[in-house]
N, C-alpha and C positions, 0 to 999 in steps of 0.2 A: 308871177306864178312859178311854183316850185317845179323843177324838171322831174318827170316821173322816175321813180326808182325802178331800175330794170333788173329783174331777177333772172338768173340762170338756174334751172331746176334739174337736180340730179336724182332720179328715182321718182316715179309717179304711180306707185301702187296705192294702197288704201290711204296711207298717211300722206303721201305726196299729193294725192287728189284733195285731201282736206286742206292742205296748205294752199293749193291753187284756188279753192273756193274762197278762202279767207284773204288771200292776196287780192282777189278780184273785188273784195269789199273794202279794201284799204285805200283811202284817197291818196293819190300821188304814187301809186305803185302798180307794176304790171309784170306778168311773166313774159319775158322776152324770148327765152330759148329753153328747150326741154331735151334732156337725154333720158330715154327709157327704153331698154332693149326688148322688153316683152311687147309683142304686137297688140295684144288686147289692152294692156294698160296704157300703151302709147296712144291708142285710138281714143280711150276715155279721156286722157289728158288733153288731147287735141280738141276734143269737144268742149272741155272746160276753158281752154285758153286758145281759141281758134287763130289768134294773131301771132302766137308764139312760133318761132322757127323750131323745127325738129332736127336734132343732131344725131348722127349715127354712132358717136363715141363721146367719152368724156373729153378727149383731146379736141374733138371737133367743136364741142360746146365751148370749151375754153378759148378757142380761136375766134369765136363770134365777137365782133366789135360792139362797143356800147354797153356792155354789161357792167352793172354797179355792184352786184353782190351775188352770192350763190346760196342755194339751199340744198343740203344733202338729206334725202329721205329714202335712201337705198337700204337693202338688208344690212343688218347690224355689222356683219363681218367685213363689209366693204367700206365702212366709214373711214377707218384709219388709212388704208391704202389710197382711197380717193383723196383724202386730205393731203397726203404726202405728194400725190401728183399735182394737186392744185398749188401746194407750196412751191414745188419745183418749176411749174409752168407759168402760173398767173395767180399770185396770192391775193385774191380779192377778199373782201369781208365775207364771212361764211356763217350761216346758221346751220349747224349740223345736228340732226336728230340724235337723241340718246339711243343706245349708250355710246360713249366716245370710243371705246374699244371693248374687246370681248375676252381677251386672253392675257393672263399675267405676264407671259413672255413678251407681250407688246409694250410693256411699260417704258422701256428705254426709248423706243421710237416715239411714244407719246411725249415724253419729256423733251426730246430733241425738237419736236414740232412746236411745243409750247414756248420754248425758249427763243425760237427763231422766227415765229410767224409775225409779219410786219403789219397786219391789218386786224380789225376786230374779228375775233373767233368766239362764237356764242353757241353754247350747247343747249339744245331745245329741251327744256323741262317745263312742259305745258302746265303741270299741276300747280305750280307757283301762281299761275295767272288765272285760275278759276276764281271768279269773284268771291264765293264764300271762303275759299282757302286763303285768298289774298287778305280778306277781312280778318280772318283768324290770325294770320301772320302779323298784321299791323297791330292788333289789339292784345296779343297773347301776353306780352310782358306786363302790361298795365293791369289786365284783368286778373292774372294769376299771382302777381307779385314776384314773378320769376319762375319759369316752368321747371318743375322737378320731375314730372312724369308726363310722357307723351305717348299716346296710343293712336295708331293708324290702322283702320280696318277697311279692307276692300273685299266685298262680296260681289262677284261679277260673273259674266258669261265666259265660256272657254275661249282660248285663242281662236281667232277667225282664220279661215283658209286664206293662204297667200301664195303668190307665184312660186311654183316648185316646192311648196311646203317647207320653205326655208326656216320658218319659225317653229317647226316641230322638233328641232334638234339642237342640243346644247352647243355643238361645234359651230353653229352659225349664230346663235343668240347670246352665248355666254352663260345660258341657263336662265330659268324663270326669275330667280332673284336678281339677276342682272337686267334681263330684257324688260320685265314688267315692273320690277320693284325699285330700280335705280331712282325713279321719280320720288318714291317715298323716303329713301335714304337721303336724297337731296333735301327734302322737306325737313327731315329730322335735324340735319346740320343747320339749316336756315333758321328754323324756329328756336332751337336751343342756342344758336350762336356759339357753337362749340364743335370740337372734333371728336370722333369716336376713338375708343381705345380697345374695346373687346366686343366680339360678336358671337352670339350663340344662336343656333338655328336647328329646327327640325322640320322636315318636309317630305313630301312623297308624291307619287302619281297614283291616285286612287280610282279615278272615274274617267277622265278625259283621254281620248285618242288611243285607248288600249287596243281597239280593233282596227286601227289604221295600219297600212303598210305603204311605205314610199320607197320605191326601188328596192323592195324587199326588207327595208329596215323599219323597226318599230320606233315611234317617237319616244324620246327619253326626257321630255320636259316635265317639271313638277307642276301639279295642279292645285296644291294647297300647302300651307306651312305657317310656322311661327318663327319670328326672328326677334331676339332681344339684343339691344345695343346699349353698352355702357359708354358714357362720355367722360371726357377728361376732368370736368368740374363736378362730377358726381350725379348728373341727371341720367335718367334711364328712359329708353324709348322701346316700344314694341310694335311690331307689324303683325297683323293677322290677315292672311291671304286665303281666299277660297275662290276657285275659278269654276265652280259648278253651283253657283248660287244666284243665277240670273233672275230668280223670282223675287229678289229683295226689292223693297221700296226705294232704298237709297243704296248707291253703289259704294261710295266712300263715306266713312265716318271718322272724324279726327277729334281727339279729345286731348287738351293740354291742361294740366293741373299744377297749382303751386300753393304757397301758404295763404294767399288771399282769395283764391277761388278757382273756378274752372271755366274754360271756354271750349265750345264744341262747334263743329260745322258738319252738316249733312248734305251730301252732294248726290243728286240723282244720276243714273246712267244715261246713255244716249237715248234721246226721245224716240228715235226710230225703232227701238226695241220695246217701247212701252205698249202694252196691248190696248187697242183702241176701245175695246168694250169696257175698260176700266175708267174711261173718262180722260180728263187732262192729265198729263204727266205731273209728277210731284215737282215742287219748287224747292230750290236749295234753301237751307235754313242756317242761321247762326244763333247759338244759344249761350248766354252769359249767366253764370251761376256763382255769384259771390258767396263767401262763407257767412258774411254778416254785412248788411241784413240779408237773411235768406230770402230767396224768391227768384227763380230762373226767369230771364227775359228772353223771349224768342222773337227773332225778326226774319222774315222771308227776304231772300236776295234774288229777285227775278233777273233773268238775262234776256237781252233783246232776242226775239224769236228768229230774226235773220241770222244771228250768230249761232244760235242753237242748231238751226238747219244746216249751217255750213260745216259742221263737224261733230265729233263725238266727245268733246272735252269741255262742255259747259261754257263755251265762248272763249276759252283760254287761248286757243291758237291765234285768234284775231288780236287779242291784247298783247300777246307775245310779239307778234309782228309789228305792232305799233312801237313797242320799246326797241326792238331790233332796228327798225328803220331809223329811229333817232340816233342810235349808236353809229349806224353806217354814215349818217349825215354829220356826225361829230357833234350832235346836240345832246348826248346823254352817254352814260357809261355802258359797258358790257355787264349785264346784270347776272348772267350765268356763265362764269368763266370756265376755261378748260380745267382749272384746278377743281372747281365744283364737279365737273363731269368726271374727273379722275377719282375723286373721293367717292362719288356715288357708285362707280363701277367697283372700286376697291371694296366697299362695304358689301356689294352684291356678290362678288367673288368669294369674300370671306364667308358669307352666309351659305353659299353653295358648298364650300369646303366643310363648314361645320355640320351642315345637314348630311353630307356624305360620310363623315368620319365619326360623328357623335361627340366631337370635342369642340370646346370653345376656341376661338381664334384670337390671339393677341396680335393686333394689327401691326404694331411696330416690330415686334420680335419676329414675325413671320413674313415681313417684307411687303405688306399690303399698303403701307402709307406712302403718300406722294413724297417726292424729294422736297427739301425745304424751299427750293426756288419755286415750287409749284403750289405752295401752301397759302397763297393770297386768298382771303375770303371774298366772296362775291358781295356786290351791293345788295342791300336788303330793301325790297320794294315797300 
């Protein structure tokens, strides 16, 4: 019998609790220790993982014997300093939530961490592992004959309340195009198997959080926008984000088109937000549309109800932990590398700058690209 994989959990707010629920469903894994400084979140985490030890600090958690790996699900601006502490004290395998960092000035610190970390370091990009998105990724090249245009549309609910309203301010999140959209920039690179060269964006704060005040400050995060990304081999990708569209039937819609045809996937939002009076929540779909012979083919991609109930990411968090556990045990690769995490943040930061200045951002000329040593491409699922 395989010895259980013992996780140390750093941060147990909304996303940390989703990880706890999914680790509980993963055979051969358990949450062994938790560090969460907020009393209410700590109590919720303890209810989800009653056998886990509660640590009073990151250092105290790292001193716990028997840990096999770590999960970081703390606020964005804490990810890098916590990783640096782990690297200095006890460099265990880590699954760190996106984004890997939030400020361009942190890039040299990230590079140093990437070059010297001795254990698997995996950046959590759950959207790769949503079953309909994974199916699109797997089939995109064959269906399209090589993707030339990629469109990602997310119409969703506003940012949810979090401890201390940390997610309301760019200084903590890196900005909406970093915090929310690094997932989508990661998908662009993965689906196109290429790196970006130029980013153009327009965005604003039109509806959400305008009447909020936190310690006297007004939230400054974007709630909608467009981003166009040009890639080195000539493909183009576009992101359309609206965070006041929770009435939509599907939350994410991805379309990839090439000379042979088109492939799309439609992903519903969290089932807990679907109105009960409308009946059962929608089921994810995959649609193949060849140019010849014409005739779209639609397939539903249902997800185990237990996985849907365990989180807000269409089962992806569970499947990501399956893959991460294999990497920790030496049975598979790190599929989302620190280089992938770096690129996703760089694209998001470039989009933030473009939206603020009205100018396109050349990634290489303006210093947003990772160093050559960081440029290794991730494994494609």
